[in-house]
N, C-alpha and C positions, 0 to 999 in steps of 0.2 A: 710810524708808531714809535713811541719812546721805548727805550730798552727796559727789560724787566729788572727789578731789583730783588735780591734774595735776602730774606730775613731768617737768621738762624734761631731755632727753638732751643736746641741744645747741641751738644757735640755731634750727635748722630742724626738729628732730624732737621730738615730744611724745607722751606716753602718758597715758591716763586710768586711774589705779590707785586703787581704792577704799581709803579710809584704814584699813579693817580687813584688807586683803589683806596677805600676807606674801610678799615677793619677795626671793630671795637676790640680793645685789648682783652676783654673777658670772653670773647668768642673762642671756642675750642676747635682747633684745626689739627687734623692728623698729618701724618708724614706724606710728603710729596704733593701737597695741595697746591694747585695753581689758580690764581685769581686774576682776571683780566682787567683791562683799563676801565676806570670809572665805576667799578662795581662797589656795592655797599654791603657789608656784613655787620649786622647789629649784634649787641650783646645777647647772651642767652641762646646762641646758635652753636650747634655742634656739626662739624663737617668731617667725614671719615677720610681715611687714607686714600690717596691717589685721585681725589676728585679734581675735575678741571672745570672752572667757571669762566665763561667767555666775558666779553665786554658788557658793561651796563646791566649786570645781574644785581638783583636786590634780594637779600635773604634776611627776613625780619625775625625778631625774637620768637623763640618757641619752636624753631625749626631744627629737626635732627635729620641730617643727610648721611646715609650709609657710605660705604667705601666704593670707589671705582665709578662714581657717577659722572656724567658729562652734561654740562649745562651750556647751551648755546647763547647767542646774543639776547639780552633783554629778559631773561627768565626772572619771574618775581614769585617768591615763595613766602607764605606766611602772612599775607595781608589780612586785615580784619574781614570777617565774613560779610557777604552782601545779604544780610538777614536782619529784618526789623526787630527780631527777638533778641539780638545780640546786645548785651549791656556792658561790654568791656571786660568780661570775665577772662581769666587766664585759660588759654586753650593752645592747641599745638598742631604742628604738621610733622608727621613721622614718615620718612622716605627711606626705603631699603637700599640694597646694594645694586650696583651696575645698571642703573637706570639712565636712559638717554632722554633728555628734555630739550627739544629743539627750540627755535627762535620764538621768544615772547610767550612761552607757556606760562600760565598762572595757576597757582594752587593756593587756596585760601585756608586759613585756620578754621577750626570748628566753632560752632555755637555750643555753649554749655561748659560750666566750670570743669576743668580737667579733661574735657573731651578732645579728640584728635581726628584730623583728616589723615588717612593712612594710605600709603602706596607701598606695594611689596617690592620684589626684586626683578631685575631683568626686563623692565618695561620700556617700550619705545613710544614716547608721546611727541607727536609731530607739531609743527609750527602753529602758534596761535590757539592751541587747545587750552581748555579751561576745566579744572576740577573744583567744584563748589564745596562749601563748608560741609564737614562731616561725611564727605565721600570716602568710600573704602574700596580700593582696587587691589586685586591680588597680584600674581606674578606672571611674567611671560605674556603680557597684554600689549596690544598695539592700538593706539588711538590716533587716527589720521588728522590732518590739518583742519582747523576751524571748527572742530567738534567741541561740544560743551556738555558737562554733566552737572545737573542741578544739585542742590543740597541733598545730602543723605542717599545719594545713589550708591549702588554696589555693583562692581564688575568683577566677576570671578575669573580664575586662572585661564590663560590662553584664549581669552576672547579677543575679537577684533571689532573695532568700531570704525566704520568708514568715515570719509571726509564730510564735513558740514552736517554732522548729525547732532540733533538736540535731544538729550535725555531729560525727560521730566523728573522733577524731584521725587525721591523715594523709588525710582525705577531700579530693578535688579536685572543685570545682564548675565545669563548663565554661562557656565564653563564651556569652553571650546565652541562658542557660538560666534556668529558674525552678523553685524548689522550693516546693511548696505548704505552707501553714501547718500546724503541729502534726505535721510529718513527722519521722521518725527516720532520719537519713541515715548509713548504714554502708558504702555503696559509692559510688564516684565517680559523679557526674552528668554524662553526656555533653553536649557543647556543643549548643546550639540545641534542646534538648528541654525538656519539662515532666516533673517528677518529683514524686511524692507518695506518702504511705502510711507504714505502720509495720511493716516497714522500707520506706523510699521506693524506688520503682522507676520507670523511664522509662514515661511514658504516651503520649507523642506528640511532635510537633514544636511548638515554641513559636511558633505562627503570628503571634500578636499582637506578640510581642517582635521577631520578625524583620521584620515590616512596619514597625514603629516605627523600626527602624534602616535602612530602605531596601533590604532584601534583596529581590531581584526574585522575581516569581512563578515563573520558571524554576528559580531556585536552590531556592526553597521546595519545589517539586514534586520536584526531585532528592533533597532531604533526606527528603521523605516516602517516596519509593521505597526509599531506603537504610534508613530506620527500619523499614519493613515487612519488608524482606529479613532484617534482623538480629533483630528482636524479635517478629515476627508469623508469619513463614514457618516451615515444618517443618525448615528447615536449622539446624544448629548455627552458632555465631558464626563459626568459622573457615571452614566451607564457604560460608556466606553471603558473607563478605568475598571469598573466592577467586572465587566466581561473579561478583560485581560487578567484580572486577579483570579477569577474562577478557573481560567485556563492555565494558571501557574506561570504566567509570562513576566511577572514583575520581579525580575532578577537583575543584578549588576547595574549596568548603565541605564537600562530601561527603568529600573526602580528610581534611580536618581532623576531621570526625566519626568516620570509620572508624579513623583512626590513634589517636584518643583511646580508642576502645573496645578496640583491640588492646593498648594500654598497660595498660588495666585488667587484662587477663588476665595480663600479665607481672608485675604487682605482687602484693601480698599481700592476699588476701580482697577483690579488686576495687578496691584502693586503690593507684594507680600510684606515688604518692609514698612509699609505705611501703618 
């Protein structure tokens, strides 16, 4: 491998840019940015302090990358959306701080003038994963290898998506939930649950995930009761929720869980964002 060359921004700031990398002079690069061999950074890109980009990364115009992110080999950010409605309008990808994007992750720009595909902070997105146009993911999320989110998907904080999972467009994955590997997700996944299958369906409460995030045993037990009422009892969803409401059980995390399930019914085909 050829040696790194250092380009000085000013007296105090320096970046390590490999001599084979192509960086548009209008790109905005923060302090301590490293760019590996044969990577391409287009104009209209902003990269925050301390980001490290491996070989063969491509960052297209309209991408904002926060500080402390690490991009492995072949990551491509900001390509045009794979959407027949896209007409070349100006759109964006906004990525937060301290994200790890492993080999060949792809994240596409949004469809719609001024719209953005967004990624929060502290996410771990594994090799060959894909986030489609207008996808919005929160923070503290893990997406395993070869999984793909269709356009307009939403993934809430601290969710886990297993390997080789396909998320249908407009699907929402709730907070602190986990989707098992090789699942086909065509309906929203409620928060605090585990889901798996083809198609995926809720299987129970995500006890391990809740414990890791400090959720009390009392709250976990309340969520278990609510899950059984909605998904195991002989009552339909509306009657089960009304029964819990009469008993005064819709508080705290149970309320969040139940309101999410209600919104699924109000959406199209169990997808509340549709």
